PDB file of N, CA, C and O in Angstrom:
ATOM      1  N   MET A   1      17.469   1.712 -17.623  1.00  0.00           N
ATOM      2  CA  MET A   1      17.256   1.795 -16.325  1.00  0.00           C
ATOM      3  C   MET A   1      17.762   0.245 -15.953  1.00  0.00           C
ATOM      4  O   MET A   1      17.774  -0.641 -16.807  1.00  0.00           O
ATOM      5  N   LYS A   2      18.142   0.048 -14.691  1.00  0.00           N
ATOM      6  CA  LYS A   2      18.592  -1.182 -13.957  1.00  0.00           C
ATOM      7  C   LYS A   2      17.728  -1.803 -13.170  1.00  0.00           C
ATOM      8  O   LYS A   2      17.379  -1.482 -12.034  1.00  0.00           O
ATOM      9  N   LYS A   3      17.348  -2.837 -13.912  1.00  0.00           N
ATOM     10  CA  LYS A   3      16.111  -3.567 -12.882  1.00  0.00           C
ATOM     11  C   LYS A   3      16.343  -4.153 -11.720  1.00  0.00           C
ATOM     12  O   LYS A   3      17.275  -4.945 -11.858  1.00  0.00           O
ATOM     13  N   SER A   4      15.871  -4.134 -10.479  1.00  0.00           N
ATOM     14  CA  SER A   4      16.019  -4.625  -9.447  1.00  0.00           C
ATOM     15  C   SER A   4      15.664  -6.265  -9.685  1.00  0.00           C
ATOM     16  O   SER A   4      15.046  -6.935 -10.513  1.00  0.00           O
ATOM     17  N   LYS A   5      16.555  -6.527  -8.259  1.00  0.00           N
ATOM     18  CA  LYS A   5      16.808  -7.970  -8.372  1.00  0.00           C
ATOM     19  C   LYS A   5      15.441  -8.255  -7.220  1.00  0.00           C
ATOM     20  O   LYS A   5      15.294  -7.418  -6.329  1.00  0.00           O
ATOM     21  N   ASN A   6      14.533  -9.382  -7.284  1.00  0.00           N
ATOM     22  CA  ASN A   6      13.753  -9.590  -6.003  1.00  0.00           C
ATOM     23  C   ASN A   6      14.045 -10.413  -5.036  1.00  0.00           C
ATOM     24  O   ASN A   6      14.643 -11.427  -5.397  1.00  0.00           O
ATOM     25  N   LYS A   7      13.841 -10.319  -4.033  1.00  0.00           N
ATOM     26  CA  LYS A   7      14.182 -10.383  -2.762  1.00  0.00           C
ATOM     27  C   LYS A   7      13.167 -10.916  -2.144  1.00  0.00           C
ATOM     28  O   LYS A   7      12.102 -10.497  -2.597  1.00  0.00           O
ATOM     29  N   PHE A   8      13.037 -11.811  -1.135  1.00  0.00           N
ATOM     30  CA  PHE A   8      12.476 -12.699  -0.182  1.00  0.00           C
ATOM     31  C   PHE A   8      12.594 -11.614   1.234  1.00  0.00           C
ATOM     32  O   PHE A   8      13.567 -11.108   1.794  1.00  0.00           O
ATOM     33  N   LEU A   9      10.787 -11.529   1.542  1.00  0.00           N
ATOM     34  CA  LEU A   9      10.888 -10.932   2.618  1.00  0.00           C
ATOM     35  C   LEU A   9      10.177 -11.734   3.609  1.00  0.00           C
ATOM     36  O   LEU A   9       9.415 -12.652   3.304  1.00  0.00           O
ATOM     37  N   PRO A  10      10.493 -11.300   5.026  1.00  0.00           N
ATOM     38  CA  PRO A  10       9.347 -12.028   5.651  1.00  0.00           C
ATOM     39  C   PRO A  10       8.375 -11.225   6.329  1.00  0.00           C
ATOM     40  O   PRO A  10       8.477 -10.111   6.844  1.00  0.00           O
ATOM     41  N   ILE A  11       7.274 -12.131   6.211  1.00  0.00           N
ATOM     42  CA  ILE A  11       6.030 -11.490   6.475  1.00  0.00           C
ATOM     43  C   ILE A  11       5.601 -12.939   7.452  1.00  0.00           C
ATOM     44  O   ILE A  11       5.870 -14.127   7.275  1.00  0.00           O
ATOM     45  N   ILE A  12       4.889 -12.293   8.439  1.00  0.00           N
ATOM     46  CA  ILE A  12       4.233 -12.975   9.733  1.00  0.00           C
ATOM     47  C   ILE A  12       2.306 -12.759   9.180  1.00  0.00           C
ATOM     48  O   ILE A  12       1.883 -11.769   8.583  1.00  0.00           O
ATOM     49  N   ILE A  13       1.624 -13.742   9.518  1.00  0.00           N
ATOM     50  CA  ILE A  13       0.164 -13.597   9.087  1.00  0.00           C
ATOM     51  C   ILE A  13      -0.526 -14.238  10.131  1.00  0.00           C
ATOM     52  O   ILE A  13      -0.371 -15.407  10.482  1.00  0.00           O
ATOM     53  N   GLU A  14      -1.544 -13.144  10.759  1.00  0.00           N
ATOM     54  CA  GLU A  14      -1.986 -14.109  12.132  1.00  0.00           C
ATOM     55  C   GLU A  14      -3.946 -13.765  11.874  1.00  0.00           C
ATOM     56  O   GLU A  14      -4.579 -12.729  11.668  1.00  0.00           O
ATOM     57  N   LYS A  15      -4.246 -14.854  11.986  1.00  0.00           N
ATOM     58  CA  LYS A  15      -5.758 -14.608  11.605  1.00  0.00           C
ATOM     59  C   LYS A  15      -6.237 -14.449  13.111  1.00  0.00           C
ATOM     60  O   LYS A  15      -6.000 -15.267  14.000  1.00  0.00           O
ATOM     61  N   GLY A  16      -7.031 -13.129  13.273  1.00  0.00           N
ATOM     62  CA  GLY A  16      -8.065 -12.756  13.884  1.00  0.00           C
ATOM     63  C   GLY A  16      -8.871 -13.597  14.868  1.00  0.00           C
ATOM     64  O   GLY A  16      -8.931 -14.827  14.865  1.00  0.00           O
ATOM     65  N   GLU A  17      -9.458 -12.796  15.676  1.00  0.00           N
ATOM     66  CA  GLU A  17     -10.883 -13.879  16.456  1.00  0.00           C
ATOM     67  C   GLU A  17     -11.815 -13.208  15.335  1.00  0.00           C
ATOM     68  O   GLU A  17     -12.545 -14.017  14.762  1.00  0.00           O
ATOM     69  N   ASP A  18     -11.915 -11.934  14.939  1.00  0.00           N
ATOM     70  CA  ASP A  18     -12.918 -11.638  14.046  1.00  0.00           C
ATOM     71  C   ASP A  18     -12.506 -12.578  12.633  1.00  0.00           C
ATOM     72  O   ASP A  18     -13.467 -12.512  11.867  1.00  0.00           O
ATOM     73  N   GLY A  19     -11.948 -13.006  12.336  1.00  0.00           N
ATOM     74  CA  GLY A  19     -11.573 -13.773  11.204  1.00  0.00           C
ATOM     75  C   GLY A  19     -11.124 -13.234   9.991  1.00  0.00           C
ATOM     76  O   GLY A  19     -11.163 -13.738   8.868  1.00  0.00           O
ATOM     77  N   TYR A  20     -10.683 -12.120  10.364  1.00  0.00           N
ATOM     78  CA  TYR A  20      -9.595 -11.381   9.493  1.00  0.00           C
ATOM     79  C   TYR A  20      -8.160 -11.795   9.428  1.00  0.00           C
ATOM     80  O   TYR A  20      -7.647 -12.110  10.502  1.00  0.00           O
ATOM     81  N   TYR A  21      -7.444 -11.845   8.374  1.00  0.00           N
ATOM     82  CA  TYR A  21      -6.028 -12.116   8.631  1.00  0.00           C
ATOM     83  C   TYR A  21      -5.050 -10.469   8.502  1.00  0.00           C
ATOM     84  O   TYR A  21      -4.883  -9.640   7.608  1.00  0.00           O
ATOM     85  N   VAL A  22      -4.650 -10.603   9.735  1.00  0.00           N
ATOM     86  CA  VAL A  22      -3.345  -9.401   9.506  1.00  0.00           C
ATOM     87  C   VAL A  22      -1.802  -9.850   9.005  1.00  0.00           C
ATOM     88  O   VAL A  22      -1.241 -10.908   9.293  1.00  0.00           O
ATOM     89  N   ALA A  23      -1.345  -8.911   8.293  1.00  0.00           N
ATOM     90  CA  ALA A  23       0.228  -9.582   7.752  1.00  0.00           C
ATOM     91  C   ALA A  23       0.830  -8.242   8.203  1.00  0.00           C
ATOM     92  O   ALA A  23       0.232  -7.167   8.249  1.00  0.00           O
ATOM     93  N   GLU A  24       2.161  -8.491   8.541  1.00  0.00           N
ATOM     94  CA  GLU A  24       2.891  -7.650   8.497  1.00  0.00           C
ATOM     95  C   GLU A  24       4.614  -8.261   8.203  1.00  0.00           C
ATOM     96  O   GLU A  24       5.081  -9.365   8.483  1.00  0.00           O
ATOM     97  N   CYS A  25       5.303  -7.027   7.521  1.00  0.00           N
ATOM     98  CA  CYS A  25       6.481  -7.176   7.092  1.00  0.00           C
ATOM     99  C   CYS A  25       7.756  -6.806   8.502  1.00  0.00           C
ATOM    100  O   CYS A  25       8.074  -5.617   8.539  1.00  0.00           O
ATOM    101  N   PRO A  26       8.204  -7.404   9.207  1.00  0.00           N
ATOM    102  CA  PRO A  26       8.578  -6.847  10.282  1.00  0.00           C
ATOM    103  C   PRO A  26       9.705  -6.097  10.201  1.00  0.00           C
ATOM    104  O   PRO A  26      10.015  -5.298  11.084  1.00  0.00           O
ATOM    105  N   ILE A  27      10.656  -6.370   8.747  1.00  0.00           N
ATOM    106  CA  ILE A  27      11.681  -5.571   8.891  1.00  0.00           C
ATOM    107  C   ILE A  27      11.572  -4.169   7.951  1.00  0.00           C
ATOM    108  O   ILE A  27      12.594  -3.594   7.576  1.00  0.00           O
ATOM    109  N   LEU A  28      10.496  -3.784   7.683  1.00  0.00           N
ATOM    110  CA  LEU A  28       9.729  -2.501   7.268  1.00  0.00           C
ATOM    111  C   LEU A  28       8.762  -1.900   8.016  1.00  0.00           C
ATOM    112  O   LEU A  28       7.555  -2.129   8.098  1.00  0.00           O
ATOM    113  N   PRO A  29       9.687  -0.840   8.720  1.00  0.00           N
ATOM    114  CA  PRO A  29       8.664  -0.207   9.548  1.00  0.00           C
ATOM    115  C   PRO A  29       7.315   0.611   9.050  1.00  0.00           C
ATOM    116  O   PRO A  29       7.317   1.520   8.220  1.00  0.00           O
ATOM    117  N   GLY A  30       6.168   0.083   9.743  1.00  0.00           N
ATOM    118  CA  GLY A  30       4.906   0.423   9.448  1.00  0.00           C
ATOM    119  C   GLY A  30       4.276  -0.523   8.681  1.00  0.00           C
ATOM    120  O   GLY A  30       3.068  -0.482   8.446  1.00  0.00           O
ATOM    121  N   CYS A  31       5.071  -1.434   8.248  1.00  0.00           N
ATOM    122  CA  CYS A  31       4.529  -2.644   7.215  1.00  0.00           C
ATOM    123  C   CYS A  31       3.670  -3.308   7.415  1.00  0.00           C
ATOM    124  O   CYS A  31       4.074  -4.422   7.750  1.00  0.00           O
ATOM    125  N   TYR A  32       2.315  -3.211   7.388  1.00  0.00           N
ATOM    126  CA  TYR A  32       0.969  -4.222   8.083  1.00  0.00           C
ATOM    127  C   TYR A  32      -0.274  -3.903   7.127  1.00  0.00           C
ATOM    128  O   TYR A  32      -0.165  -2.862   6.479  1.00  0.00           O
ATOM    129  N   THR A  33      -1.350  -4.596   6.962  1.00  0.00           N
ATOM    130  CA  THR A  33      -2.175  -4.534   6.399  1.00  0.00           C
ATOM    131  C   THR A  33      -3.314  -6.122   6.896  1.00  0.00           C
ATOM    132  O   THR A  33      -3.060  -6.874   7.836  1.00  0.00           O
ATOM    133  N   GLN A  34      -4.414  -6.235   6.029  1.00  0.00           N
ATOM    134  CA  GLN A  34      -5.253  -6.736   6.638  1.00  0.00           C
ATOM    135  C   GLN A  34      -6.138  -7.418   5.486  1.00  0.00           C
ATOM    136  O   GLN A  34      -5.811  -6.892   4.422  1.00  0.00           O
ATOM    137  N   GLY A  35      -7.090  -8.344   5.296  1.00  0.00           N
ATOM    138  CA  GLY A  35      -7.975  -8.793   4.682  1.00  0.00           C
ATOM    139  C   GLY A  35      -8.731  -9.980   4.660  1.00  0.00           C
ATOM    140  O   GLY A  35      -8.216 -10.989   5.142  1.00  0.00           O
ATOM    141  N   ARG A  36      -9.959 -10.038   4.142  1.00  0.00           N
ATOM    142  CA  ARG A  36     -10.726 -10.972   4.671  1.00  0.00           C
ATOM    143  C   ARG A  36     -10.230 -12.372   4.242  1.00  0.00           C
ATOM    144  O   ARG A  36     -10.547 -13.231   5.064  1.00  0.00           O
ATOM    145  N   THR A  37      -9.566 -12.817   3.218  1.00  0.00           N
ATOM    146  CA  THR A  37      -8.847 -14.325   3.226  1.00  0.00           C
ATOM    147  C   THR A  37      -7.177 -14.114   2.908  1.00  0.00           C
ATOM    148  O   THR A  37      -6.536 -13.097   2.642  1.00  0.00           O
ATOM    149  N   LEU A  38      -6.810 -15.404   3.045  1.00  0.00           N
ATOM    150  CA  LEU A  38      -5.334 -15.253   2.883  1.00  0.00           C
ATOM    151  C   LEU A  38      -4.725 -14.624   1.751  1.00  0.00           C
ATOM    152  O   LEU A  38      -3.770 -13.847   1.745  1.00  0.00           O
ATOM    153  N   ASP A  39      -5.344 -15.023   0.875  1.00  0.00           N
ATOM    154  CA  ASP A  39      -5.218 -14.528  -0.768  1.00  0.00           C
ATOM    155  C   ASP A  39      -5.307 -13.031  -0.736  1.00  0.00           C
ATOM    156  O   ASP A  39      -4.363 -12.430  -1.249  1.00  0.00           O
ATOM    157  N   GLU A  40      -6.332 -12.297  -0.193  1.00  0.00           N
ATOM    158  CA  GLU A  40      -6.706 -10.847  -0.156  1.00  0.00           C
ATOM    159  C   GLU A  40      -5.391 -10.435   0.514  1.00  0.00           C
ATOM    160  O   GLU A  40      -4.546  -9.671   0.047  1.00  0.00           O
ATOM    161  N   THR A  41      -5.365 -11.041   1.632  1.00  0.00           N
ATOM    162  CA  THR A  41      -3.969 -10.236   2.447  1.00  0.00           C
ATOM    163  C   THR A  41      -2.621 -10.039   2.111  1.00  0.00           C
ATOM    164  O   THR A  41      -1.777  -9.184   2.380  1.00  0.00           O
ATOM    165  N   LEU A  42      -2.661 -11.233   1.340  1.00  0.00           N
ATOM    166  CA  LEU A  42      -0.934 -11.572   0.818  1.00  0.00           C
ATOM    167  C   LEU A  42      -0.666 -10.302  -0.209  1.00  0.00           C
ATOM    168  O   LEU A  42       0.240  -9.474  -0.117  1.00  0.00           O
ATOM    169  N   LYS A  43      -1.836 -10.388  -1.339  1.00  0.00           N
ATOM    170  CA  LYS A  43      -2.047  -9.204  -2.316  1.00  0.00           C
ATOM    171  C   LYS A  43      -1.921  -7.963  -1.902  1.00  0.00           C
ATOM    172  O   LYS A  43      -1.108  -7.250  -2.490  1.00  0.00           O
ATOM    173  N   ASN A  44      -2.679  -7.434  -0.819  1.00  0.00           N
ATOM    174  CA  ASN A  44      -2.543  -6.211   0.409  1.00  0.00           C
ATOM    175  C   ASN A  44      -1.209  -6.140   0.730  1.00  0.00           C
ATOM    176  O   ASN A  44      -0.630  -5.061   0.606  1.00  0.00           O
ATOM    177  N   ILE A  45      -0.554  -7.240   1.173  1.00  0.00           N
ATOM    178  CA  ILE A  45       0.839  -6.836   1.879  1.00  0.00           C
ATOM    179  C   ILE A  45       1.690  -6.341   0.790  1.00  0.00           C
ATOM    180  O   ILE A  45       2.449  -5.384   0.949  1.00  0.00           O
ATOM    181  N   LYS A  46       1.563  -7.039  -0.412  1.00  0.00           N
ATOM    182  CA  LYS A  46       2.611  -7.199  -1.707  1.00  0.00           C
ATOM    183  C   LYS A  46       2.683  -5.454  -2.217  1.00  0.00           C
ATOM    184  O   LYS A  46       3.665  -4.851  -2.649  1.00  0.00           O
ATOM    185  N   GLU A  47       1.157  -4.890  -1.969  1.00  0.00           N
ATOM    186  CA  GLU A  47       1.103  -3.355  -2.515  1.00  0.00           C
ATOM    187  C   GLU A  47       1.493  -2.452  -1.362  1.00  0.00           C
ATOM    188  O   GLU A  47       1.695  -1.254  -1.563  1.00  0.00           O
ATOM    189  N   VAL A  48       1.604  -2.990  -0.172  1.00  0.00           N
ATOM    190  CA  VAL A  48       2.179  -1.883   0.897  1.00  0.00           C
ATOM    191  C   VAL A  48       3.532  -2.187   0.774  1.00  0.00           C
ATOM    192  O   VAL A  48       4.313  -1.243   0.653  1.00  0.00           O
ATOM    193  N   ILE A  49       3.928  -3.253   0.783  1.00  0.00           N
ATOM    194  CA  ILE A  49       5.458  -3.394   0.571  1.00  0.00           C
ATOM    195  C   ILE A  49       6.040  -2.379  -0.441  1.00  0.00           C
ATOM    196  O   ILE A  49       6.755  -1.460  -0.044  1.00  0.00           O
ATOM    197  N   LYS A  50       5.737  -2.542  -1.742  1.00  0.00           N
ATOM    198  CA  LYS A  50       5.872  -1.706  -2.935  1.00  0.00           C
ATOM    199  C   LYS A  50       5.750  -0.406  -2.469  1.00  0.00           C
ATOM    200  O   LYS A  50       6.759   0.231  -2.771  1.00  0.00           O
ATOM    201  N   LEU A  51       4.952   0.242  -1.871  1.00  0.00           N
ATOM    202  CA  LEU A  51       4.962   1.527  -1.622  1.00  0.00           C
ATOM    203  C   LEU A  51       5.930   2.133  -0.742  1.00  0.00           C
ATOM    204  O   LEU A  51       6.588   3.146  -0.981  1.00  0.00           O
ATOM    205  N   ILE A  52       5.965   1.194   0.629  1.00  0.00           N
ATOM    206  CA  ILE A  52       7.250   1.772   1.317  1.00  0.00           C
ATOM    207  C   ILE A  52       8.583   1.665   0.778  1.00  0.00           C
ATOM    208  O   ILE A  52       9.461   2.411   1.212  1.00  0.00           O
ATOM    209  N   LEU A  53       8.875   0.653  -0.296  1.00  0.00           N
ATOM    210  CA  LEU A  53      10.169   0.660  -1.029  1.00  0.00           C
ATOM    211  C   LEU A  53      10.245   1.464  -1.774  1.00  0.00           C
ATOM    212  O   LEU A  53      11.186   1.419  -2.567  1.00  0.00           O
ATOM    213  N   GLU A  54       9.295   2.538  -1.838  1.00  0.00           N
ATOM    214  CA  GLU A  54       9.406   3.540  -2.990  1.00  0.00           C
ATOM    215  C   GLU A  54      10.560   4.872  -2.621  1.00  0.00           C
ATOM    216  O   GLU A  54      11.188   5.667  -3.319  1.00  0.00           O
ATOM    217  N   GLU A  55      10.412   4.556  -0.794  1.00  0.00           N
ATOM    218  CA  GLU A  55      11.644   5.627  -0.176  1.00  0.00           C
ATOM    219  C   GLU A  55      12.722   4.649  -0.326  1.00  0.00           C
ATOM    220  O   GLU A  55      12.661   3.438  -0.535  1.00  0.00           O
ATOM    221  N   LYS A  56      13.905   5.578  -0.147  1.00  0.00           N
ATOM    222  CA  LYS A  56      15.075   5.273  -0.655  1.00  0.00           C
ATOM    223  C   LYS A  56      15.584   4.649   0.659  1.00  0.00           C
ATOM    224  O   LYS A  56      16.318   3.666   0.564  1.00  0.00           O
ATOM    225  N   LYS A  57      15.320   5.044   1.660  1.00  0.00           N
ATOM    226  CA  LYS A  57      16.025   4.858   2.952  1.00  0.00           C
ATOM    227  C   LYS A  57      15.396   3.227   3.409  1.00  0.00           C
ATOM    228  O   LYS A  57      16.037   2.584   4.240  1.00  0.00           O
ATOM    229  N   ASN A  58      14.379   2.760   2.927  1.00  0.00           N
ATOM    230  CA  ASN A  58      13.565   1.661   3.219  1.00  0.00           C
ATOM    231  C   ASN A  58      14.257   0.387   2.404  1.00  0.00           C
ATOM    232  O   ASN A  58      14.451  -0.686   2.975  1.00  0.00           O
ATOM    233  N   LYS A  59      14.680   0.655   0.739  1.00  0.00           N
ATOM    234  CA  LYS A  59      15.050  -0.025  -0.099  1.00  0.00           C
ATOM    235  C   LYS A  59      16.820  -0.406   0.436  1.00  0.00           C
ATOM    236  O   LYS A  59      17.456  -1.404   0.095  1.00  0.00           O
ATOM    237  N   ASN A  60      17.248   0.584   1.238  1.00  0.00           N
ATOM    238  CA  ASN A  60      18.658   0.220   1.803  1.00  0.00           C
ATOM    239  C   ASN A  60      18.617  -0.508   2.862  1.00  0.00           C
ATOM    240  O   ASN A  60      19.584  -1.247   3.047  1.00  0.00           O
ATOM    241  N   LEU A  61      17.540  -0.517   3.828  1.00  0.00           N
ATOM    242  CA  LEU A  61      17.427  -1.999   4.499  1.00  0.00           C
ATOM    243  C   LEU A  61      17.498  -3.004   4.012  1.00  0.00           C
ATOM    244  O   LEU A  61      18.273  -3.891   4.370  1.00  0.00           O
ATOM    245  N   ILE A  62      16.433  -3.096   2.779  1.00  0.00           N
ATOM    246  CA  ILE A  62      16.817  -4.872   2.438  1.00  0.00           C
ATOM    247  C   ILE A  62      17.755  -5.233   1.250  1.00  0.00           C
ATOM    248  O   ILE A  62      17.665  -6.339   0.718  1.00  0.00           O
ATOM    249  N   LYS A  63      18.608  -4.350   0.854  1.00  0.00           N
ATOM    250  CA  LYS A  63      19.541  -4.315   0.188  1.00  0.00           C
ATOM    251  C   LYS A  63      20.270  -5.617   0.386  1.00  0.00           C
ATOM    252  O   LYS A  63      20.429  -6.556  -0.394  1.00  0.00           O
ATOM    253  N   ARG A  64      20.682  -5.436   1.649  1.00  0.00           N
ATOM    254  CA  ARG A  64      21.718  -6.790   1.911  1.00  0.00           C
ATOM    255  C   ARG A  64      21.193  -7.942   2.592  1.00  0.00           C
ATOM    256  O   ARG A  64      21.852  -8.805   3.172  1.00  0.00           O
ATOM    257  N   LEU A  65      19.853  -7.869   2.459  1.00  0.00           N
ATOM    258  CA  LEU A  65      18.980  -9.046   2.799  1.00  0.00           C
ATOM    259  C   LEU A  65      19.124 -10.131   1.688  1.00  0.00           C
ATOM    260  O   LEU A  65      18.879 -10.010   0.487  1.00  0.00           O
ATOM    261  N   ASN A  66      19.688 -11.474   2.532  1.00  0.00           N
ATOM    262  CA  ASN A  66      19.641 -12.540   1.380  1.00  0.00           C
ATOM    263  C   ASN A  66      18.827 -13.799   2.093  1.00  0.00           C
ATOM    264  O   ASN A  66      19.258 -14.899   2.439  1.00  0.00           O
ATOM    265  N   LEU A  67      17.839 -13.384   2.161  1.00  0.00           N
ATOM    266  CA  LEU A  67      16.693 -14.409   2.562  1.00  0.00           C
ATOM    267  C   LEU A  67      15.909 -14.969   1.523  1.00  0.00           C
ATOM    268  O   LEU A  67      15.239 -14.462   0.622  1.00  0.00           O
ATOM    269  N   GLU A  68      16.209 -16.418   1.943  1.00  0.00           N
ATOM    270  CA  GLU A  68      15.302 -17.118   1.039  1.00  0.00           C
ATOM    271  C   GLU A  68      14.097 -17.978   1.635  1.00  0.00           C
ATOM    272  O   GLU A  68      13.096 -18.142   0.938  1.00  0.00           O
ATOM    273  N   GLU A  69      14.148 -18.334   2.461  1.00  0.00           N
ATOM    274  CA  GLU A  69      13.237 -19.053   3.507  1.00  0.00           C
ATOM    275  C   GLU A  69      13.067 -18.753   4.943  1.00  0.00           C
ATOM    276  O   GLU A  69      14.075 -18.865   5.640  1.00  0.00           O
ATOM    277  N   LEU A  70      12.045 -18.418   5.461  1.00  0.00           N
ATOM    278  CA  LEU A  70      12.093 -18.777   6.685  1.00  0.00           C
ATOM    279  C   LEU A  70      10.589 -19.119   7.487  1.00  0.00           C
ATOM    280  O   LEU A  70       9.634 -18.386   7.228  1.00  0.00           O
ATOM    281  N   THR A  71      10.441 -20.107   8.336  1.00  0.00           N
ATOM    282  CA  THR A  71       9.239 -20.443   8.766  1.00  0.00           C
ATOM    283  C   THR A  71       8.918 -19.973  10.056  1.00  0.00           C
ATOM    284  O   THR A  71       9.761 -19.842  10.943  1.00  0.00           O
ATOM    285  N   ILE A  72       7.850 -19.744  10.170  1.00  0.00           N
ATOM    286  CA  ILE A  72       7.580 -19.627  11.684  1.00  0.00           C
ATOM    287  C   ILE A  72       5.908 -20.507  11.593  1.00  0.00           C
ATOM    288  O   ILE A  72       5.079 -20.656  10.695  1.00  0.00           O
ATOM    289  N   THR A  73       5.991 -20.891  12.874  1.00  0.00           N
ATOM    290  CA  THR A  73       4.945 -22.031  12.970  1.00  0.00           C
ATOM    291  C   THR A  73       3.971 -21.600  14.220  1.00  0.00           C
ATOM    292  O   THR A  73       4.042 -20.461  14.681  1.00  0.00           O
ATOM    293  N   THR A  74       3.289 -22.328  14.610  1.00  0.00           N
ATOM    294  CA  THR A  74       2.451 -22.215  16.157  1.00  0.00           C
ATOM    295  C   THR A  74       2.580 -23.644  16.684  1.00  0.00           C
ATOM    296  O   THR A  74       2.920 -24.577  15.956  1.00  0.00           O
ATOM    297  N   ILE A  75       2.383 -23.733  17.575  1.00  0.00           N
ATOM    298  CA  ILE A  75       2.367 -25.510  18.259  1.00  0.00           C
ATOM    299  C   ILE A  75       1.295 -25.253  19.628  1.00  0.00           C
ATOM    300  O   ILE A  75       1.305 -24.236  20.321  1.00  0.00           O
ATOM    301  N   LYS A  76       0.597 -26.160  19.772  1.00  0.00           N
ATOM    302  CA  LYS A  76      -0.485 -26.205  20.900  1.00  0.00           C
ATOM    303  C   LYS A  76       0.312 -26.790  22.163  1.00  0.00           C
ATOM    304  O   LYS A  76       0.944 -27.844  22.085  1.00  0.00           O
ATOM    305  N   VAL A  77       0.238 -26.095  23.222  1.00  0.00           N
ATOM    306  CA  VAL A  77       1.172 -26.558  24.480  1.00  0.00           C
ATOM    307  C   VAL A  77       0.081 -26.866  25.575  1.00  0.00           C
ATOM    308  O   VAL A  77       0.421 -27.253  26.693  1.00  0.00           O
TER     309      VAL A  77
END
């Protein structure tokens, strides 16, 4: 069996007013989760991504993706 190459996927994480972190992978439909801590949220989003990528159509979405780093930040204005 051919081992797949690791890919870097964009993840958006936001801390809500309730203190929970919400994570989303915007290139995969329905790929979001939450957690009490940032570490828990990152662990959860990795699990969700793995489940979503079990579907062939979703694997094709990221096949040609060649993203190494993406930074999104916020500023106070």
